[in-house]
mmCIF file of the C-alpha atoms, coordinates in Angstrom:
data_MODEL
# 
_entry.id   MODEL 
# 
loop_
_atom_site.group_PDB 
_atom_site.id 
_atom_site.type_symbol 
_atom_site.label_atom_id 
_atom_site.label_alt_id 
_atom_site.label_comp_id 
_atom_site.label_asym_id 
_atom_site.label_entity_id 
_atom_site.label_seq_id 
_atom_site.pdbx_PDB_ins_code 
_atom_site.Cartn_x 
_atom_site.Cartn_y 
_atom_site.Cartn_z 
_atom_site.occupancy 
_atom_site.B_iso_or_equiv 
_atom_site.pdbx_formal_charge 
_atom_site.auth_seq_id 
_atom_site.auth_comp_id 
_atom_site.auth_asym_id 
_atom_site.auth_atom_id 
_atom_site.pdbx_PDB_model_num 
ATOM 1   C CA . MET A 1 1   ? -36.344 31.352  -2.409  1.00 0.00 ? 1   MET A CA 1 
ATOM 2   C CA . THR A 1 2   ? -38.392 31.741  -5.597  1.00 0.00 ? 2   THR A CA 1 
ATOM 3   C CA . GLY A 1 3   ? -41.329 29.506  -6.452  1.00 0.00 ? 3   GLY A CA 1 
ATOM 4   C CA . LYS A 1 4   ? -39.358 27.964  -9.311  1.00 0.00 ? 4   LYS A CA 1 
ATOM 5   C CA . MET A 1 5   ? -36.454 27.044  -7.026  1.00 0.00 ? 5   MET A CA 1 
ATOM 6   C CA . MET A 1 6   ? -38.857 25.542  -4.478  1.00 0.00 ? 6   MET A CA 1 
ATOM 7   C CA . ARG A 1 7   ? -40.450 23.365  -7.180  1.00 0.00 ? 7   ARG A CA 1 
ATOM 8   C CA . ILE A 1 8   ? -36.992 22.160  -8.369  1.00 0.00 ? 8   ILE A CA 1 
ATOM 9   C CA . LYS A 1 9   ? -35.988 21.317  -4.776  1.00 0.00 ? 9   LYS A CA 1 
ATOM 10  C CA . ALA A 1 10  ? -39.237 19.429  -4.232  1.00 0.00 ? 10  ALA A CA 1 
ATOM 11  C CA . ARG A 1 11  ? -38.774 17.411  -7.417  1.00 0.00 ? 11  ARG A CA 1 
ATOM 12  C CA . SER A 1 12  ? -35.191 16.592  -6.381  1.00 0.00 ? 12  SER A CA 1 
ATOM 13  C CA . SER A 1 13  ? -36.329 15.420  -2.954  1.00 0.00 ? 13  SER A CA 1 
ATOM 14  C CA . MET A 1 14  ? -39.076 13.281  -4.502  1.00 0.00 ? 14  MET A CA 1 
ATOM 15  C CA . ALA A 1 15  ? -36.581 11.756  -6.964  1.00 0.00 ? 15  ALA A CA 1 
ATOM 16  C CA . LYS A 1 16  ? -34.259 10.768  -4.092  1.00 0.00 ? 16  LYS A CA 1 
ATOM 17  C CA . LYS A 1 17  ? -37.139 9.126   -2.228  1.00 0.00 ? 17  LYS A CA 1 
ATOM 18  C CA . LEU A 1 18  ? -38.226 7.198   -5.330  1.00 0.00 ? 18  LEU A CA 1 
ATOM 19  C CA . PHE A 1 19  ? -34.635 6.064   -5.930  1.00 0.00 ? 19  PHE A CA 1 
ATOM 20  C CA . THR A 1 20  ? -34.362 4.809   -2.337  1.00 0.00 ? 20  THR A CA 1 
ATOM 21  C CA . VAL A 1 21  ? -37.665 2.938   -2.645  1.00 0.00 ? 21  VAL A CA 1 
ATOM 22  C CA . ALA A 1 22  ? -36.483 1.389   -5.923  1.00 0.00 ? 22  ALA A CA 1 
ATOM 23  C CA . LEU A 1 23  ? -33.264 0.185   -4.279  1.00 0.00 ? 23  LEU A CA 1 
ATOM 24  C CA . VAL A 1 24  ? -35.181 -1.435  -1.423  1.00 0.00 ? 24  VAL A CA 1 
ATOM 25  C CA . LEU A 1 25  ? -37.677 -3.083  -3.761  1.00 0.00 ? 25  LEU A CA 1 
ATOM 26  C CA . GLY A 1 26  ? -34.874 -4.215  -6.071  1.00 0.00 ? 26  GLY A CA 1 
ATOM 27  C CA . ALA A 1 27  ? -33.010 -5.880  -3.216  1.00 0.00 ? 27  ALA A CA 1 
ATOM 28  C CA . GLY A 1 28  ? -36.199 -7.630  -2.167  1.00 0.00 ? 28  GLY A CA 1 
ATOM 29  C CA . VAL A 1 29  ? -36.865 -8.872  -5.689  1.00 0.00 ? 29  VAL A CA 1 
ATOM 30  C CA . LEU A 1 30  ? -33.288 -10.169 -6.036  1.00 0.00 ? 30  LEU A CA 1 
ATOM 31  C CA . ALA A 1 31  ? -33.508 -11.934 -2.688  1.00 0.00 ? 31  ALA A CA 1 
ATOM 32  C CA . GLY A 1 32  ? -36.806 -13.496 -3.729  1.00 0.00 ? 32  GLY A CA 1 
ATOM 33  C CA . CYS A 1 33  ? -35.359 -14.629 -7.084  1.00 0.00 ? 33  CYS A CA 1 
ATOM 34  C CA . GLU A 1 34  ? -33.016 -17.231 -5.567  1.00 0.00 ? 34  GLU A CA 1 
ATOM 35  C CA . SER A 1 35  ? -33.750 -20.348 -7.564  1.00 0.00 ? 35  SER A CA 1 
ATOM 36  C CA . PRO A 1 36  ? -34.566 -23.644 -5.819  1.00 0.00 ? 36  PRO A CA 1 
ATOM 37  C CA . SER A 1 37  ? -31.300 -25.058 -7.208  1.00 0.00 ? 37  SER A CA 1 
ATOM 38  C CA . MET A 1 38  ? -29.241 -22.171 -5.838  1.00 0.00 ? 38  MET A CA 1 
ATOM 39  C CA . LYS A 1 39  ? -31.019 -22.303 -2.476  1.00 0.00 ? 39  LYS A CA 1 
ATOM 40  C CA . LEU A 1 40  ? -30.280 -26.014 -2.083  1.00 0.00 ? 40  LEU A CA 1 
ATOM 41  C CA . ARG A 1 41  ? -26.672 -25.528 -3.163  1.00 0.00 ? 41  ARG A CA 1 
ATOM 42  C CA . ASN A 1 42  ? -26.170 -22.718 -0.649  1.00 0.00 ? 42  ASN A CA 1 
ATOM 43  C CA . GLU A 1 43  ? -27.651 -24.898 2.097   1.00 0.00 ? 43  GLU A CA 1 
ATOM 44  C CA . GLY A 1 44  ? -25.227 -27.614 1.028   1.00 0.00 ? 44  GLY A CA 1 
ATOM 45  C CA . LEU A 1 45  ? -22.283 -25.214 1.191   1.00 0.00 ? 45  LEU A CA 1 
ATOM 46  C CA . ARG A 1 46  ? -23.255 -24.171 4.703   1.00 0.00 ? 46  ARG A CA 1 
ATOM 47  C CA . LEU A 1 47  ? -23.407 -27.807 5.823   1.00 0.00 ? 47  LEU A CA 1 
ATOM 48  C CA . TYR A 1 48  ? -20.160 -28.660 4.007   1.00 0.00 ? 48  TYR A CA 1 
ATOM 49  C CA . HIS A 1 49  ? -18.259 -25.930 5.820   1.00 0.00 ? 49  HIS A CA 1 
ATOM 50  C CA . GLN A 1 50  ? -19.690 -27.289 9.088   1.00 0.00 ? 50  GLN A CA 1 
ATOM 51  C CA . HIS A 1 51  ? -18.124 -30.665 8.138   1.00 0.00 ? 51  HIS A CA 1 
ATOM 52  C CA . LYS A 1 52  ? -21.591 -32.265 7.822   1.00 0.00 ? 52  LYS A CA 1 
ATOM 53  C CA . TYR A 1 53  ? -20.677 -33.976 4.582   1.00 0.00 ? 53  TYR A CA 1 
ATOM 54  C CA . ALA A 1 54  ? -23.520 -36.493 4.302   1.00 0.00 ? 54  ALA A CA 1 
ATOM 55  C CA . ALA A 1 55  ? -26.162 -33.812 4.843   1.00 0.00 ? 55  ALA A CA 1 
ATOM 56  C CA . ALA A 1 56  ? -24.335 -31.482 2.471   1.00 0.00 ? 56  ALA A CA 1 
ATOM 57  C CA . LEU A 1 57  ? -24.167 -34.159 -0.231  1.00 0.00 ? 57  LEU A CA 1 
ATOM 58  C CA . GLU A 1 58  ? -27.909 -34.669 -0.004  1.00 0.00 ? 58  GLU A CA 1 
ATOM 59  C CA . LYS A 1 59  ? -28.485 -30.948 -0.642  1.00 0.00 ? 59  LYS A CA 1 
ATOM 60  C CA . PHE A 1 60  ? -26.008 -30.844 -3.532  1.00 0.00 ? 60  PHE A CA 1 
ATOM 61  C CA . ASN A 1 61  ? -27.635 -33.871 -5.184  1.00 0.00 ? 61  ASN A CA 1 
ATOM 62  C CA . GLN A 1 62  ? -31.047 -32.270 -4.819  1.00 0.00 ? 62  GLN A CA 1 
ATOM 63  C CA . SER A 1 63  ? -29.695 -29.075 -6.344  1.00 0.00 ? 63  SER A CA 1 
ATOM 64  C CA . LEU A 1 64  ? -28.191 -30.977 -9.274  1.00 0.00 ? 64  LEU A CA 1 
ATOM 65  C CA . LYS A 1 65  ? -31.595 -32.435 -10.139 1.00 0.00 ? 65  LYS A CA 1 
ATOM 66  C CA . TYR A 1 66  ? -32.546 -28.935 -11.305 1.00 0.00 ? 66  TYR A CA 1 
ATOM 67  C CA . ASN A 1 67  ? -29.294 -28.400 -13.239 1.00 0.00 ? 67  ASN A CA 1 
ATOM 68  C CA . GLU A 1 68  ? -26.994 -31.406 -13.444 1.00 0.00 ? 68  GLU A CA 1 
ATOM 69  C CA . SER A 1 69  ? -24.182 -29.507 -15.208 1.00 0.00 ? 69  SER A CA 1 
ATOM 70  C CA . GLN A 1 70  ? -23.524 -26.703 -12.705 1.00 0.00 ? 70  GLN A CA 1 
ATOM 71  C CA . PRO A 1 71  ? -19.745 -26.689 -11.975 1.00 0.00 ? 71  PRO A CA 1 
ATOM 72  C CA . ARG A 1 72  ? -19.947 -25.461 -8.386  1.00 0.00 ? 72  ARG A CA 1 
ATOM 73  C CA . GLY A 1 73  ? -22.636 -27.921 -7.333  1.00 0.00 ? 73  GLY A CA 1 
ATOM 74  C CA . ASN A 1 74  ? -20.774 -30.827 -8.926  1.00 0.00 ? 74  ASN A CA 1 
ATOM 75  C CA . TYR A 1 75  ? -17.446 -29.772 -7.439  1.00 0.00 ? 75  TYR A CA 1 
ATOM 76  C CA . TYR A 1 76  ? -18.810 -29.695 -3.898  1.00 0.00 ? 76  TYR A CA 1 
ATOM 77  C CA . ALA A 1 77  ? -20.838 -32.869 -4.407  1.00 0.00 ? 77  ALA A CA 1 
ATOM 78  C CA . GLY A 1 78  ? -17.541 -34.466 -5.437  1.00 0.00 ? 78  GLY A CA 1 
ATOM 79  C CA . ALA A 1 79  ? -15.773 -32.953 -2.442  1.00 0.00 ? 79  ALA A CA 1 
ATOM 80  C CA . SER A 1 80  ? -18.481 -34.280 -0.102  1.00 0.00 ? 80  SER A CA 1 
ATOM 81  C CA . ASP A 1 81  ? -18.238 -37.754 -1.646  1.00 0.00 ? 81  ASP A CA 1 
ATOM 82  C CA . TYR A 1 82  ? -14.464 -37.587 -1.270  1.00 0.00 ? 82  TYR A CA 1 
ATOM 83  C CA . MET A 1 83  ? -14.678 -36.655 2.408   1.00 0.00 ? 83  MET A CA 1 
ATOM 84  C CA . LEU A 1 84  ? -17.073 -39.584 2.924   1.00 0.00 ? 84  LEU A CA 1 
ATOM 85  C CA . GLY A 1 85  ? -14.605 -41.985 1.270   1.00 0.00 ? 85  GLY A CA 1 
ATOM 86  C CA . ARG A 1 86  ? -16.818 -42.407 -1.809  1.00 0.00 ? 86  ARG A CA 1 
ATOM 87  C CA . TYR A 1 87  ? -13.997 -41.935 -4.295  1.00 0.00 ? 87  TYR A CA 1 
ATOM 88  C CA . GLU A 1 88  ? -15.669 -43.465 -7.348  1.00 0.00 ? 88  GLU A CA 1 
ATOM 89  C CA . GLN A 1 89  ? -18.707 -41.221 -6.906  1.00 0.00 ? 89  GLN A CA 1 
ATOM 90  C CA . SER A 1 90  ? -16.531 -38.178 -6.319  1.00 0.00 ? 90  SER A CA 1 
ATOM 91  C CA . GLN A 1 91  ? -14.822 -38.791 -9.684  1.00 0.00 ? 91  GLN A CA 1 
ATOM 92  C CA . TYR A 1 92  ? -18.159 -38.571 -11.478 1.00 0.00 ? 92  TYR A CA 1 
ATOM 93  C CA . HIS A 1 93  ? -18.951 -35.158 -10.007 1.00 0.00 ? 93  HIS A CA 1 
ATOM 94  C CA . TYR A 1 94  ? -15.427 -33.805 -10.470 1.00 0.00 ? 94  TYR A CA 1 
ATOM 95  C CA . LYS A 1 95  ? -15.477 -34.890 -14.123 1.00 0.00 ? 95  LYS A CA 1 
ATOM 96  C CA . MET A 1 96  ? -18.828 -33.142 -14.629 1.00 0.00 ? 96  MET A CA 1 
ATOM 97  C CA . ALA A 1 97  ? -17.480 -29.939 -13.097 1.00 0.00 ? 97  ALA A CA 1 
ATOM 98  C CA . TRP A 1 98  ? -14.287 -30.148 -15.174 1.00 0.00 ? 98  TRP A CA 1 
ATOM 99  C CA . ARG A 1 99  ? -16.136 -30.759 -18.460 1.00 0.00 ? 99  ARG A CA 1 
ATOM 100 C CA . VAL A 1 100 ? -18.343 -27.712 -17.964 1.00 0.00 ? 100 VAL A CA 1 
ATOM 101 C CA . ASP A 1 101 ? -15.580 -25.453 -16.620 1.00 0.00 ? 101 ASP A CA 1 
ATOM 102 C CA . PRO A 1 102 ? -12.021 -26.858 -16.908 1.00 0.00 ? 102 PRO A CA 1 
ATOM 103 C CA . ASN A 1 103 ? -10.669 -23.881 -14.967 1.00 0.00 ? 103 ASN A CA 1 
ATOM 104 C CA . TYR A 1 104 ? -13.035 -24.160 -11.997 1.00 0.00 ? 104 TYR A CA 1 
ATOM 105 C CA . GLY A 1 105 ? -11.194 -23.969 -8.690  1.00 0.00 ? 105 GLY A CA 1 
ATOM 106 C CA . HIS A 1 106 ? -8.915  -26.912 -7.979  1.00 0.00 ? 106 HIS A CA 1 
ATOM 107 C CA . VAL A 1 107 ? -11.058 -29.394 -9.896  1.00 0.00 ? 107 VAL A CA 1 
ATOM 108 C CA . LYS A 1 108 ? -8.135  -30.940 -11.833 1.00 0.00 ? 108 LYS A CA 1 
ATOM 109 C CA . SER A 1 109 ? -6.133  -31.666 -8.696  1.00 0.00 ? 109 SER A CA 1 
ATOM 110 C CA . ALA A 1 110 ? -9.277  -32.863 -6.913  1.00 0.00 ? 110 ALA A CA 1 
ATOM 111 C CA . LEU A 1 111 ? -10.088 -35.305 -9.718  1.00 0.00 ? 111 LEU A CA 1 
ATOM 112 C CA . ALA A 1 112 ? -6.521  -36.611 -9.731  1.00 0.00 ? 112 ALA A CA 1 
ATOM 113 C CA . GLU A 1 113 ? -6.648  -37.102 -5.953  1.00 0.00 ? 113 GLU A CA 1 
ATOM 114 C CA . ALA A 1 114 ? -9.917  -39.051 -6.251  1.00 0.00 ? 114 ALA A CA 1 
ATOM 115 C CA . LEU A 1 115 ? -8.482  -41.254 -9.001  1.00 0.00 ? 115 LEU A CA 1 
ATOM 116 C CA . ILE A 1 116 ? -5.396  -42.014 -6.908  1.00 0.00 ? 116 ILE A CA 1 
ATOM 117 C CA . LYS A 1 117 ? -7.521  -42.791 -3.849  1.00 0.00 ? 117 LYS A CA 1 
ATOM 118 C CA . SER A 1 118 ? -9.559  -45.270 -5.864  1.00 0.00 ? 118 SER A CA 1 
ATOM 119 C CA . GLY A 1 119 ? -6.406  -47.057 -7.039  1.00 0.00 ? 119 GLY A CA 1 
ATOM 120 C CA . LYS A 1 120 ? -6.038  -45.438 -10.464 1.00 0.00 ? 120 LYS A CA 1 
ATOM 121 C CA . PRO A 1 121 ? -2.726  -43.543 -10.302 1.00 0.00 ? 121 PRO A CA 1 
ATOM 122 C CA . ASN A 1 122 ? -1.934  -44.152 -13.992 1.00 0.00 ? 122 ASN A CA 1 
ATOM 123 C CA . GLU A 1 123 ? -5.307  -42.740 -15.032 1.00 0.00 ? 123 GLU A CA 1 
ATOM 124 C CA . ALA A 1 124 ? -4.714  -39.726 -12.774 1.00 0.00 ? 124 ALA A CA 1 
ATOM 125 C CA . MET A 1 125 ? -1.316  -38.994 -14.292 1.00 0.00 ? 125 MET A CA 1 
ATOM 126 C CA . ASN A 1 126 ? -2.537  -39.552 -17.857 1.00 0.00 ? 126 ASN A CA 1 
ATOM 127 C CA . PHE A 1 127 ? -5.312  -37.037 -17.212 1.00 0.00 ? 127 PHE A CA 1 
ATOM 128 C CA . LEU A 1 128 ? -2.909  -34.447 -15.793 1.00 0.00 ? 128 LEU A CA 1 
ATOM 129 C CA . GLU A 1 129 ? -0.334  -35.050 -18.537 1.00 0.00 ? 129 GLU A CA 1 
ATOM 130 C CA . ARG A 1 130 ? -2.942  -34.612 -21.283 1.00 0.00 ? 130 ARG A CA 1 
ATOM 131 C CA . ASP A 1 131 ? -4.222  -31.430 -19.686 1.00 0.00 ? 131 ASP A CA 1 
ATOM 132 C CA . ALA A 1 132 ? -0.715  -29.984 -19.330 1.00 0.00 ? 132 ALA A CA 1 
ATOM 133 C CA . ALA A 1 133 ? 0.123   -30.835 -22.946 1.00 0.00 ? 133 ALA A CA 1 
ATOM 134 C CA . LEU A 1 134 ? -3.149  -29.340 -24.186 1.00 0.00 ? 134 LEU A CA 1 
ATOM 135 C CA . THR A 1 135 ? -3.078  -26.083 -22.210 1.00 0.00 ? 135 THR A CA 1 
ATOM 136 C CA . GLN A 1 136 ? 0.703   -25.557 -22.378 1.00 0.00 ? 136 GLN A CA 1 
ATOM 137 C CA . ARG A 1 137 ? 0.578   -23.649 -19.088 1.00 0.00 ? 137 ARG A CA 1 
ATOM 138 C CA . PRO A 1 138 ? 3.381   -23.716 -16.514 1.00 0.00 ? 138 PRO A CA 1 
ATOM 139 C CA . ALA A 1 139 ? 0.799   -24.236 -13.755 1.00 0.00 ? 139 ALA A CA 1 
ATOM 140 C CA . GLY A 1 140 ? -0.389  -27.419 -15.442 1.00 0.00 ? 140 GLY A CA 1 
ATOM 141 C CA . ARG A 1 141 ? 3.162   -28.739 -15.753 1.00 0.00 ? 141 ARG A CA 1 
ATOM 142 C CA . LEU A 1 142 ? 3.796   -27.866 -12.096 1.00 0.00 ? 142 LEU A CA 1 
ATOM 143 C CA . ARG A 1 143 ? 0.650   -29.780 -11.137 1.00 0.00 ? 143 ARG A CA 1 
ATOM 144 C CA . VAL A 1 144 ? 1.988   -32.845 -12.964 1.00 0.00 ? 144 VAL A CA 1 
ATOM 145 C CA . ALA A 1 145 ? 5.301   -32.493 -11.127 1.00 0.00 ? 145 ALA A CA 1 
ATOM 146 C CA . ARG A 1 146 ? 3.623   -32.314 -7.715  1.00 0.00 ? 146 ARG A CA 1 
ATOM 147 C CA . PHE A 1 147 ? 1.595   -35.456 -8.336  1.00 0.00 ? 147 PHE A CA 1 
ATOM 148 C CA . TYR A 1 148 ? 4.596   -37.416 -9.569  1.00 0.00 ? 148 TYR A CA 1 
ATOM 149 C CA . GLU A 1 149 ? 6.351   -36.371 -6.362  1.00 0.00 ? 149 GLU A CA 1 
ATOM 150 C CA . LYS A 1 150 ? 3.311   -37.411 -4.335  1.00 0.00 ? 150 LYS A CA 1 
ATOM 151 C CA . LEU A 1 151 ? 3.451   -40.849 -5.971  1.00 0.00 ? 151 LEU A CA 1 
ATOM 152 C CA . GLY A 1 152 ? 7.169   -41.142 -5.255  1.00 0.00 ? 152 GLY A CA 1 
ATOM 153 C CA . ASP A 1 153 ? 8.228   -40.994 -8.913  1.00 0.00 ? 153 ASP A CA 1 
ATOM 154 C CA . LEU A 1 154 ? 11.095  -38.563 -8.389  1.00 0.00 ? 154 LEU A CA 1 
ATOM 155 C CA . ASP A 1 155 ? 12.575  -38.902 -11.880 1.00 0.00 ? 155 ASP A CA 1 
ATOM 156 C CA . ASP A 1 156 ? 9.364   -37.748 -13.576 1.00 0.00 ? 156 ASP A CA 1 
ATOM 157 C CA . ALA A 1 157 ? 8.824   -35.172 -10.827 1.00 0.00 ? 157 ALA A CA 1 
ATOM 158 C CA . ARG A 1 158 ? 12.317  -33.767 -11.425 1.00 0.00 ? 158 ARG A CA 1 
ATOM 159 C CA . ALA A 1 159 ? 11.753  -33.533 -15.182 1.00 0.00 ? 159 ALA A CA 1 
ATOM 160 C CA . ASN A 1 160 ? 8.413   -31.788 -14.793 1.00 0.00 ? 160 ASN A CA 1 
ATOM 161 C CA . TYR A 1 161 ? 9.536   -29.300 -12.147 1.00 0.00 ? 161 TYR A CA 1 
ATOM 162 C CA . ALA A 1 162 ? 12.431  -28.331 -14.414 1.00 0.00 ? 162 ALA A CA 1 
ATOM 163 C CA . LYS A 1 163 ? 10.073  -28.056 -17.377 1.00 0.00 ? 163 LYS A CA 1 
ATOM 164 C CA . ALA A 1 164 ? 7.689   -25.797 -15.433 1.00 0.00 ? 164 ALA A CA 1 
ATOM 165 C CA . ALA A 1 165 ? 10.595  -23.542 -14.432 1.00 0.00 ? 165 ALA A CA 1 
ATOM 166 C CA . GLN A 1 166 ? 11.808  -23.454 -18.023 1.00 0.00 ? 166 GLN A CA 1 
ATOM 167 C CA . MET A 1 167 ? 8.309   -22.489 -19.244 1.00 0.00 ? 167 MET A CA 1 
ATOM 168 C CA . ALA A 1 168 ? 8.058   -19.664 -16.692 1.00 0.00 ? 168 ALA A CA 1 
ATOM 169 C CA . PRO A 1 169 ? 11.515  -18.060 -16.408 1.00 0.00 ? 169 PRO A CA 1 
ATOM 170 C CA . THR A 1 170 ? 10.024  -14.822 -15.039 1.00 0.00 ? 170 THR A CA 1 
ATOM 171 C CA . ASP A 1 171 ? 7.702   -16.404 -12.463 1.00 0.00 ? 171 ASP A CA 1 
ATOM 172 C CA . ALA A 1 172 ? 9.428   -16.186 -9.077  1.00 0.00 ? 172 ALA A CA 1 
ATOM 173 C CA . ASN A 1 173 ? 6.892   -18.504 -7.391  1.00 0.00 ? 173 ASN A CA 1 
ATOM 174 C CA . ILE A 1 174 ? 7.468   -21.326 -9.861  1.00 0.00 ? 174 ILE A CA 1 
ATOM 175 C CA . GLN A 1 175 ? 11.237  -20.871 -9.656  1.00 0.00 ? 175 GLN A CA 1 
ATOM 176 C CA . MET A 1 176 ? 11.046  -21.092 -5.857  1.00 0.00 ? 176 MET A CA 1 
ATOM 177 C CA . GLN A 1 177 ? 8.778   -24.152 -5.857  1.00 0.00 ? 177 GLN A CA 1 
ATOM 178 C CA . THR A 1 178 ? 11.206  -25.869 -8.211  1.00 0.00 ? 178 THR A CA 1 
ATOM 179 C CA . ALA A 1 179 ? 14.088  -24.933 -5.915  1.00 0.00 ? 179 ALA A CA 1 
ATOM 180 C CA . GLN A 1 180 ? 12.205  -26.321 -2.908  1.00 0.00 ? 180 GLN A CA 1 
ATOM 181 C CA . PHE A 1 181 ? 11.654  -29.634 -4.700  1.00 0.00 ? 181 PHE A CA 1 
ATOM 182 C CA . PHE A 1 182 ? 15.371  -30.034 -5.425  1.00 0.00 ? 182 PHE A CA 1 
ATOM 183 C CA . ASP A 1 183 ? 16.025  -29.047 -1.817  1.00 0.00 ? 183 ASP A CA 1 
ATOM 184 C CA . ARG A 1 184 ? 13.685  -31.784 -0.603  1.00 0.00 ? 184 ARG A CA 1 
ATOM 185 C CA . ILE A 1 185 ? 15.477  -34.468 -2.622  1.00 0.00 ? 185 ILE A CA 1 
ATOM 186 C CA . GLY A 1 186 ? 18.886  -33.286 -1.444  1.00 0.00 ? 186 GLY A CA 1 
ATOM 187 C CA . GLN A 1 187 ? 20.150  -31.732 -4.675  1.00 0.00 ? 187 GLN A CA 1 
ATOM 188 C CA . LYS A 1 188 ? 21.351  -28.509 -3.048  1.00 0.00 ? 188 LYS A CA 1 
ATOM 189 C CA . SER A 1 189 ? 23.400  -27.275 -5.978  1.00 0.00 ? 189 SER A CA 1 
ATOM 190 C CA . GLU A 1 190 ? 20.464  -27.539 -8.362  1.00 0.00 ? 190 GLU A CA 1 
ATOM 191 C CA . ALA A 1 191 ? 18.145  -25.983 -5.784  1.00 0.00 ? 191 ALA A CA 1 
ATOM 192 C CA . GLY A 1 192 ? 20.527  -23.049 -5.421  1.00 0.00 ? 192 GLY A CA 1 
ATOM 193 C CA . LYS A 1 193 ? 20.261  -22.168 -9.097  1.00 0.00 ? 193 LYS A CA 1 
ATOM 194 C CA . TYR A 1 194 ? 16.492  -21.851 -8.891  1.00 0.00 ? 194 TYR A CA 1 
ATOM 195 C CA . PHE A 1 195 ? 16.599  -20.006 -5.555  1.00 0.00 ? 195 PHE A CA 1 
ATOM 196 C CA . VAL A 1 196 ? 18.978  -17.497 -7.147  1.00 0.00 ? 196 VAL A CA 1 
ATOM 197 C CA . GLN A 1 197 ? 16.680  -17.035 -10.138 1.00 0.00 ? 197 GLN A CA 1 
ATOM 198 C CA . ALA A 1 198 ? 13.699  -16.507 -7.829  1.00 0.00 ? 198 ALA A CA 1 
ATOM 199 C CA . TYR A 1 199 ? 15.653  -13.911 -5.850  1.00 0.00 ? 199 TYR A CA 1 
ATOM 200 C CA . LYS A 1 200 ? 16.554  -12.024 -9.002  1.00 0.00 ? 200 LYS A CA 1 
ATOM 201 C CA . LEU A 1 201 ? 12.879  -11.863 -9.929  1.00 0.00 ? 201 LEU A CA 1 
ATOM 202 C CA . ASN A 1 202 ? 11.411  -11.090 -6.501  1.00 0.00 ? 202 ASN A CA 1 
ATOM 203 C CA . PRO A 1 203 ? 13.770  -10.701 -3.518  1.00 0.00 ? 203 PRO A CA 1 
ATOM 204 C CA . ALA A 1 204 ? 10.791  -10.044 -1.244  1.00 0.00 ? 204 ALA A CA 1 
ATOM 205 C CA . LEU A 1 205 ? 9.175   -13.433 -1.916  1.00 0.00 ? 205 LEU A CA 1 
ATOM 206 C CA . PRO A 1 206 ? 8.086   -14.800 1.494   1.00 0.00 ? 206 PRO A CA 1 
ATOM 207 C CA . GLY A 1 207 ? 10.465  -17.437 2.833   1.00 0.00 ? 207 GLY A CA 1 
ATOM 208 C CA . LEU A 1 208 ? 12.954  -17.061 0.010   1.00 0.00 ? 208 LEU A CA 1 
ATOM 209 C CA . VAL A 1 209 ? 15.895  -15.461 1.835   1.00 0.00 ? 209 VAL A CA 1 
ATOM 210 C CA . PRO A 1 210 ? 15.743  -17.898 4.808   1.00 0.00 ? 210 PRO A CA 1 
ATOM 211 C CA . ALA A 1 211 ? 15.642  -20.819 2.358   1.00 0.00 ? 211 ALA A CA 1 
ATOM 212 C CA . MET A 1 212 ? 18.683  -19.455 0.521   1.00 0.00 ? 212 MET A CA 1 
ATOM 213 C CA . LEU A 1 213 ? 20.616  -18.892 3.725   1.00 0.00 ? 213 LEU A CA 1 
ATOM 214 C CA . ASN A 1 214 ? 19.705  -22.376 4.916   1.00 0.00 ? 214 ASN A CA 1 
ATOM 215 C CA . ASP A 1 215 ? 21.340  -23.763 1.771   1.00 0.00 ? 215 ASP A CA 1 
ATOM 216 C CA . GLY A 1 216 ? 24.472  -21.716 2.346   1.00 0.00 ? 216 GLY A CA 1 
ATOM 217 C CA . LEU A 1 217 ? 23.659  -19.104 -0.306  1.00 0.00 ? 217 LEU A CA 1 
ATOM 218 C CA . THR A 1 218 ? 24.285  -15.427 0.203   1.00 0.00 ? 218 THR A CA 1 
ATOM 219 C CA . ILE A 1 219 ? 22.541  -12.499 -1.408  1.00 0.00 ? 219 ILE A CA 1 
ATOM 220 C CA . SER A 1 220 ? 25.687  -11.743 -3.408  1.00 0.00 ? 220 SER A CA 1 
ATOM 221 C CA . ASP A 1 221 ? 25.351  -15.184 -5.034  1.00 0.00 ? 221 ASP A CA 1 
ATOM 222 C CA . ALA A 1 222 ? 22.306  -13.869 -6.891  1.00 0.00 ? 222 ALA A CA 1 
ATOM 223 C CA . TYR A 1 223 ? 24.415  -11.306 -8.712  1.00 0.00 ? 223 TYR A CA 1 
ATOM 224 C CA . GLY A 1 224 ? 27.812  -13.008 -8.928  1.00 0.00 ? 224 GLY A CA 1 
ATOM 225 C CA . PRO A 1 225 ? 29.277  -14.371 -12.176 1.00 0.00 ? 225 PRO A CA 1 
ATOM 226 C CA . ALA A 1 226 ? 28.391  -17.946 -11.214 1.00 0.00 ? 226 ALA A CA 1 
ATOM 227 C CA . ALA A 1 227 ? 24.707  -17.139 -10.723 1.00 0.00 ? 227 ALA A CA 1 
ATOM 228 C CA . THR A 1 228 ? 23.380  -18.453 -13.984 1.00 0.00 ? 228 THR A CA 1 
ATOM 229 C CA . HIS A 1 229 ? 20.127  -20.307 -14.547 1.00 0.00 ? 229 HIS A CA 1 
ATOM 230 C CA . PRO A 1 230 ? 20.272  -23.722 -16.259 1.00 0.00 ? 230 PRO A CA 1 
# 
């Protein structure tokens, strides 16, 4: 091996060692950079998942003193309040999380649940209806339908499930959920139409074929002349 090649090999070896040292130091710096707010929130999450909701809430509230608008901290503070039966307080945190990040997790459903628990079903449905109208997303319309069903308002639930299916004609999951709703309320013929549409879109959808067979549908129904979507 020539002297030049030996020097190149030595420099390469030294570069690898320096890179490894940099990685180790970088990881240490990142670990040491965890903010007090993040540290408290992570402690709260650990306690929350251990079902220690009061202790978790204390950590989340301490974390929010550093940054009161963080969506994750507010969401889990709201969830802790909810689990402790503090529904009014949970609404405050859910609303904070929703205002900062309207698409965070299940915050819209969580807020609606808290409003219903505190005796405000009309406010819950007005909130969900406004959101669905504003976003014009099938998922939002489906959320409205589920909550109407939860409240026992089957007429509004029926209208909103059908609307969600109409808005998402190529979404097999929404078609199937609509079919399952009509199945639950005993409207088998209507359910069959949506089951058929779901099968056309995704025949491998889990639970779809058993549900169809349970309603007396056959696979050939999905491709027969009568298999038309409303």
